[in-house]
C-alpha positions as CSV (number, residue, x, y, z in Angstrom):
1,X,-0.2,-0.1,-0.2
2,X,1.5,3.8,-0.9
3,X,0.8,6.7,0.4
4,X,-0.3,10.3,-1.1
5,X,0.0,13.1,1.0
6,X,-2.5,15.9,-0.3
7,X,-2.2,20.2,1.3
8,X,-2.9,20.9,5.0
9,X,-4.0,16.6,5.5
10,X,-1.8,13.5,6.6
11,X,-1.2,10.6,4.6
12,X,-3.8,9.0,3.5
13,X,-3.5,5.6,2.6
14,X,-4.5,4.7,-1.0
15,X,-5.9,1.3,-1.9
16,X,-4.1,-0.8,-4.6
17,X,-5.8,-3.7,-6.6
18,X,-4.1,-6.9,-7.0
19,X,-4.4,-8.2,-10.2
20,X,-4.0,-12.0,-10.6
21,X,-2.8,-12.9,-14.1
22,X,-2.4,-16.3,-13.5
23,X,-4.8,-18.3,-15.9
24,X,-7.8,-20.1,-14.3
25,X,-7.2,-23.2,-12.8
26,X,-10.7,-24.4,-13.8
27,X,-10.5,-23.3,-17.6
28,X,-7.1,-25.0,-18.0
29,X,-8.8,-28.7,-16.1
30,X,-11.8,-27.9,-18.8
31,X,-9.2,-27.4,-22.2
32,X,-7.2,-30.5,-20.7
33,X,-10.5,-32.7,-20.6
34,X,-11.2,-32.2,-24.3
35,X,-8.5,-34.0,-24.9
36,X,-9.3,-37.9,-25.4
37,X,-7.0,-40.8,-25.8
38,X,-7.9,-41.9,-29.5
39,X,-8.3,-45.6,-27.7
40,X,-10.7,-44.7,-24.9
41,X,-13.9,-42.8,-25.0
42,X,-13.1,-40.6,-22.0
43,X,-11.4,-37.6,-21.8
44,X,-7.7,-38.0,-20.4
45,X,-8.5,-35.7,-17.3
46,X,-11.1,-38.2,-15.9
47,X,-9.0,-41.2,-16.8
48,X,-6.6,-40.0,-14.2
49,X,-3.7,-39.3,-16.5
50,X,-3.1,-35.5,-14.8
51,X,-0.6,-35.7,-11.9
52,X,-0.3,-32.1,-11.7
53,X,-1.4,-28.6,-12.9
54,X,0.9,-25.8,-11.7
55,X,-0.3,-22.0,-12.9
56,X,2.5,-19.3,-12.7
57,X,1.7,-15.4,-12.6
58,X,3.4,-14.7,-15.3
59,X,1.0,-17.3,-17.2
60,X,3.0,-20.0,-17.4
61,X,1.0,-23.6,-17.1
62,X,3.2,-26.8,-16.2
63,X,1.6,-30.3,-16.1
64,X,2.8,-33.7,-15.4
65,X,1.0,-36.4,-16.6
66,X,1.3,-39.9,-17.4
67,X,0.0,-42.5,-20.1
68,X,-1.9,-46.0,-19.3
69,X,0.9,-47.4,-20.5
70,X,4.6,-47.1,-21.6
71,X,4.4,-48.3,-25.1
72,X,1.1,-46.7,-25.4
73,X,0.7,-46.0,-29.3
74,X,-0.4,-42.1,-28.5
75,X,2.4,-41.5,-26.1
76,X,3.8,-38.7,-28.8
77,X,0.6,-37.2,-29.5
78,X,-1.4,-36.8,-26.4
79,X,0.8,-34.5,-24.8
80,X,1.1,-32.1,-27.5
81,X,-2.8,-32.6,-28.1
82,X,-2.6,-31.0,-24.3
83,X,-0.3,-28.4,-24.8
84,X,-2.1,-27.2,-27.6
85,X,-5.4,-27.4,-25.9
86,X,-3.7,-25.4,-22.7
87,X,-2.4,-22.8,-25.1
88,X,-6.1,-21.8,-26.1
89,X,-7.0,-20.7,-22.2
90,X,-7.3,-16.9,-21.4
91,X,-3.8,-15.7,-20.1
92,X,-2.2,-18.5,-21.0
93,X,1.7,-17.8,-22.1
94,X,3.4,-20.7,-22.3
95,X,2.3,-24.6,-21.3
96,X,4.5,-27.5,-20.8
97,X,3.8,-30.8,-20.4
98,X,6.2,-33.3,-19.0
99,X,5.5,-37.1,-19.0
100,X,6.0,-38.6,-15.9
101,X,5.4,-42.3,-15.0
102,X,5.9,-42.7,-11.3
103,X,3.5,-43.5,-9.6
104,X,2.2,-45.9,-12.8
105,X,-0.8,-45.3,-13.5
106,X,-3.6,-47.5,-12.9
107,X,-7.2,-47.7,-13.2
108,X,-8.2,-46.6,-9.4
109,X,-7.6,-43.0,-10.8
110,X,-10.1,-43.2,-12.6
111,X,-12.7,-40.8,-12.0
112,X,-16.7,-42.5,-11.3
113,X,-17.5,-40.7,-14.7
114,X,-15.0,-42.6,-16.2
115,X,-15.7,-46.0,-14.6
116,X,-19.5,-45.5,-15.8
117,X,-18.5,-45.0,-19.1
118,X,-16.5,-47.4,-19.6
119,X,-18.6,-49.8,-17.5
120,X,-16.1,-50.7,-15.2
121,X,-17.8,-50.9,-11.9
């Protein structure tokens, strides 16, 4: 907070608004949810393939994701599809998607909606 001096007055505090410039997390999740594994009719967010989403004040977004298996045929295209989807979100200036293998993915990471869509109850 800064101060302003006026004639014959004491210092008066001036309110300054802090503007959050980081991307909206819900918007980033919604963008990620538009990406589907070509072999599975469920989006990768509901499949539990997204492990971390880091939003930065300068508009950078870093995502850690995994794949259903190390030999996944979509290993090259899925991360790029996620990156492109995130770049469409307002306030995003850069998107980085990193594939991680720890912890390994298993079906317990899927949402109830994904289990229902795949009839896996």
